[in-house]
Structure formats: structure tokens, C-alpha cells
N, C-alpha and C positions, 0 to 999 in steps of 0.2 A: 778546815779551821777547826781549832778545839772549842769545846763548849766552855764558854766563859760567861760570867753574869754582868760584866761592866761594858759601857761604851755602845754607841750605835743606837740606843734605845731612848733618846731624848734625855740623857742625863743632864744634870745642872752642874756646870763647872764654873768655879771661880777662879779667875786668874789675875794675880798682881804682877806688875811688870808687862803687861800685855801690849804696851806700845814699843817694847823693846825687840831687839833682833830675834832672840828665841821666843819670846812671849808672844809676838804677833804671829809667827809661823805656827806655834803650838795652837793658839786660838783658831787658825785656819783649819788645821788638821781636825781639831774636835767638831768644828762646824760642819765640815765636809763629811763627817760620820753622823750628822743628825742629832748632835748634842746643842744644848743651850749654853752659851758662854757669857758670864758676867765679868766684865773687864773693869777692875778697879783702876782708876785713872786719877792722877793728881789733879786738883783744881787749877785750871789755867795751863795745863800741859799743853806744850807746842807740838807734840808729836801724835796727836790723835789721828792724823791721816795715815799712820802706820797700821791702824787697826783694820782688819778685814771689814769689808762692807757686806752685811748679811742681816736678814731679818731676824735670826736667832741670836744676834750679839746685842747685849744690853750693856751700855756703859754706865758705870757708877762712880761719881766723884768721890774720892776717898784717898788720903795719903796715909803712910805708915804710922804716923802719929795718932790716928783716930780711926783705925780699921774697924772696931765694932760698930762705927756709925753706918757701915754698909748693910747691916743685918735687916733693917726694916725694908730696904729696897730689893733685898734678895729673898728673904723669907726662909727658904730652906735650899740646900744644895747637896750633891753627892760627893764632890771632891773639891779640895782647895789647893791650887797649885802657886806656890808662892816664889815668884821669880824676881820680885823688885828688891833692890839693894842699893842704897846711896853711897857715895863717897868711892867710886871705883876709879876716879882719875888720879894721876900721879901726885896731886896736891893733898888729897884726903885719903888715899888708900892706906896710909900709915899713921892715920889720926885716931888715937884711942878714943877720943870723944865721939867722932863720927860713927866708928864702928861699933861702940857700945850702944848707941842709939839704934843702929841696925839690928842688933840682938834683941833689944827691948820691943821694938816695933814687931819684929818677926815672931817672938813669943806671943804677942797679941793676936797675930794671925792664926796661930795654933788654937788659942782659946775662942777665937771667933769661929773658926772652922767647926769646932765642937758644937757650939751654940747653933750653928746652921744645920746641924745633923749630918755632917760629912762623915763618911766612912774610910775615906783616904785622905791623907795630908802628904803633899809632895813639896819639897823646896829645892832650889838650886844651890848645891854646893860647889866647890871648885877644886881643881887639881893643886891649887897652891896650898891647900890644907896639909898635903903630904910632906912638903918641903924636900930636903935631900933624902932620898930613899934608894938604897942599893938594891938592884934587880928590879922585879916586876912590882908594880903598884897594885897590890891586892887591897880590897876594901878594910881588911882587918889588921893592916900593918899598923905599927905605931907611927903617929904623925909628928912631924917637927916643922911647923909652919914658920916661915921667916917674917912676913909682914903682918901688920894689924888686921888686914883683910883676911888673910888666912887663918889667923887665930881666932877672929870673930866667927867666921864660917864654922870652924870646928867647935867653938864654944857653943854655938846655936844648936848644932847637932847633939851635943852631949846634954843640952838642957831639954831640947825638944823630944827626944826619944822617950825619956820616961814620962813627960808630960803627955805625950800621944797615948801611951799605954794607960795612964791614968784616966784619959778621956775617952778611952775605947776606940781609938782611931788607928788604922794601919798607917805606917809611916815609911816613906821613902826619902832618903837624902841623896839626891842626884849630883854626883860629882862630875860636872861637865869638864872636859879636857879642852881641846882647841877646835871649837866649832866655827866653820867659816861658810860664806856664801853671800849672795847679794843681800845688802841692808846691813852688813856687819859694820862696826865701828871703822871709819875711815882710816884711823891710825893703826889698825892691826896690820901684821906683817903681810897676810894675804891680800888685804885690800890695797895696801901700798904697792906691792909688787904688781898686781893685776893692772892698777891705775897707772903707775909711773913708767913701768917698762913699755907699755903701749904708747906712752908719749915720748919715748926715746930719752928718758931721764936716767940719771945715775941713782942707784938706790943704795944708801949706806946700811950696811949689815954687820952683825957680830961675826965671829969666826964661823959660826952655824956648824960646829963639829958635834955638838950634843944631840942625843936621841929626841925625836919629837914624834907627835901624833895629831894627824888632822882629821876632822870628821865632818862630812857635808851636812848642811843644815837640815836637808830633808831626811836623811838617815837618822839625825838626832831626834828630831820631833816624832818621827814615826816610833822610835825606840820608846820615848816617853809615853806615847799613846798606847803602845802594847803593855807597856808596865802597868799602866793605869787599868787596862782591860783585865789584867790578871792580878789586879791590886787587892782583891779581898780572897783570901785563902778559904777553902771549905771549913776549916776548924781553926778557932783561935785568931790571934792578931800577929801581924807581921810588922817587923821594924828592922830596916836595914840600909846600909849605904849601897849605892849601885854606881859604878862607873859608868859615865856615857862617853864613849870614845870608840874609835874604829878599830880594825885589826891591823892597820897599816902603821907600823912604827919603824922609823929608820932615821938615819941622820939628817937634821934640818936642812943641810946643804942640798941633799938629794931632792927634797921638795922644791927648794928655790930654783935648782936647775931645771926642774920639770916645768916649772911656771915660765921660765926664760925661754924654754923650748916652745911651749904653747903660744907664747907671745911673739914667736917668729925671730927669736933671739935680738929683739930690739932692746934699746936701752943698755944700761951698764951695771953690772953687779960688783960693788965695792965691799969686800969681806975685811972684817976686823976693825971697822972705823965707827961702829955704832956703840954708844955708851950704854952698858947694861943697867938694868933696874937693881934694886937692892938685892934680891935673891940670886941674881948672876944667872949663869948659863946652867940651869939645873937640867938634867935630862928626865924626861917622861917616859915611862914604859908601863902603860895601863893594861891591867888584866881585865878582860870583858867576859869572863866565864860566867859570872853571877848574873849580868844582863841576859846573856843567851839562855841561862838556865830558868830565870823567872818569867821570861816571855815564852817559854815553852814551845820554841821552835817557830813562833808566829812573826819573829822579827828577824830580818837579815839585811845586811848591807846591800844596798842597790846601786851605789855610786863608787867608782874607783876615784882616786884623786884627781886623775886626768879629766874625767867626765864632769866631776864637780866643778872644777876651774873653767871648763869650757862652758857650762851652763851658766856660771856666774858671769862670765864675760858676755854671753848672750843677753842675759836679764840687763846687764848694764847698757849694752848697746840699744836694746829695745826702749829702755827708759829715756836715754838720750834723744832717740827719734821721736818719742812721745813729748818730751819737753819742747823740742824744736818745733813740732807741729803746733803745739799750743801757743809758741811765741809767735809763729806766723799767723795763726788765727787771731791773735789779739791785735795784730796790725792791719787786719782786713776791716 
């Protein structure tokens, strides 16, 4: 292991969106490495049970409209990981008003991180910032986002990068591609296939001819953790976009057929019947050279797509058994 100065030494980590799919798993990884996590949670959130149970997890009630209010409860921190973002459903993803509010609240997160004394600020960008790109999606290519969500994510990066430099923080804009695993949104293509095929249902799909890339959640959060560990360079400040994706890019239909095989060929695949979102069937071909370089060889993929799907199914089955045991216990 290379000599690095971050992580595993009781660092104080602030995470917004910690009840979400990526955020909750990221919080778990930092806790497993001996760090203290401050999870900013919306007042009245119904998703607190997604948070890891750990003595070093502190829940702080705070929403994106009042982020500076968390400062007295935290005092100081080493890093701020901003994953919260409203309006990701189909009704609000193209709302200029909702997305502008996200940008404003996210910039408040940058200023709050500086006031807490953070040396690293990270936020969750998205593959949709790229839009239609010919060839490999390298971080420095010109972006052409289609919807307001993608435009807002890009706008935030463009404003946050100079602000972080001004406030003397290292900045990493993490462009997540398609991360999957147990606990993902139930409407995602992976969740839908894993659930419905095993129930012998018919799944409506696009033609699935475009190129795609999936990354298992464990590989994704370990990548972010290693980026944090290497986050403070020996000299100067670092500010960059980093693609968070796997090395496995191929036609979407290939992934779909692999899940069908893992599910024992149960259910039915119906291609060409699903109505596409506004951006259509855009191919994604992420370049992960920068991720590999910045983590200095300390991060590598541990999961093939097959292994990730099998583990997702195992966790779903274990959760079903647990829920059934609880139901039976409640009747006794």
C-alpha cells in the first residue's frame, strides 16, 4: 500500500445524501476504515433506516436549503462528500426551477465545507452531463447535456471548481455512470430485470443496441474512498472531473441477456417496446484512465458483472427471508 495521508485515521467525513443508494454504502466504507461520518439528513426523512448502524455515525438534521446550519453540530471536518440532489424523478428532472435550486444549495455545501476546515470536497456528477459524445467519454471532452438535470450538474461543476480553488480545497467532481446493486432504485433497469425475470414476468425494453457500462456498488464506493485517500497532493491544489465507471463497456443487450441467463432464463424479454426518455438511447463509453491514475494502483475492480448480479440477488433473497422472519415473529 502506498504512503498516503488520508483515511483510516479517524478522519471526519460529512456526507449529504447519506440515506441514498450510493451515499449509504459510501458511509459504510468510511466507517469500516475507522473514520467518523456526519450524515446530513432531511428533517422528517423516512429513509433513515438506510443509514449504517455504527457508533461513529452522527446524524445531523439539515436540508439543502439550510446547509450552514450543520456547522455547530459538526465543528470541523476533513472532507465533504455532497451526494444529495433533488428532482431526479421524471416529473422534475427537466424542471429549470428545481435544478436551479439544486445548484444554489450545492454551492452552499462548498462554502460550508470550507467553513468546517475541509481539505477535500467531492460531489456526485453524472454521465448525463456528457450528452451525445462520439467515441470515448474522457473527462475533458466538450459536454452537450440534453436535460435540465445534466445541464445543472455541469453548471455546478463550472461554478464549484473556481470556488474550491478560492477557498483552498481540493475538488473532485465524480461523474458516476450506471452503478447498480442491492438497494438501488426499484425502477432502474437492473433492479427491474433482477426482480421481474425471477417472477416469470415480461420486461419491456428498448432495442438495447447502444453501448453501455455498469459498475457494481462495492467497486464504486471503494473507488471513491481511494480517491479520497489520495485526495490531497503533496504540493498545490487539485481540481478535476473523474469518471466513476467500470472497464466493462458493451451493447446493453449483452448485459440484459447475461441477467436473463443468471435468472435461469425465466421471464420474457420484450425488446423495442419501452418508451425512451428525452435523451434517447445514447451510447456511453467511459474512459477510466484518470480514476486509475489518481488512485495510484490502490483501486481495482473486484466484481465482474456476473458476480455483481449474483450478489445483488443473494442480498435480495436474504432481505426477503429477514422480512418473513420478522413477520412470523410479530404473529407469535
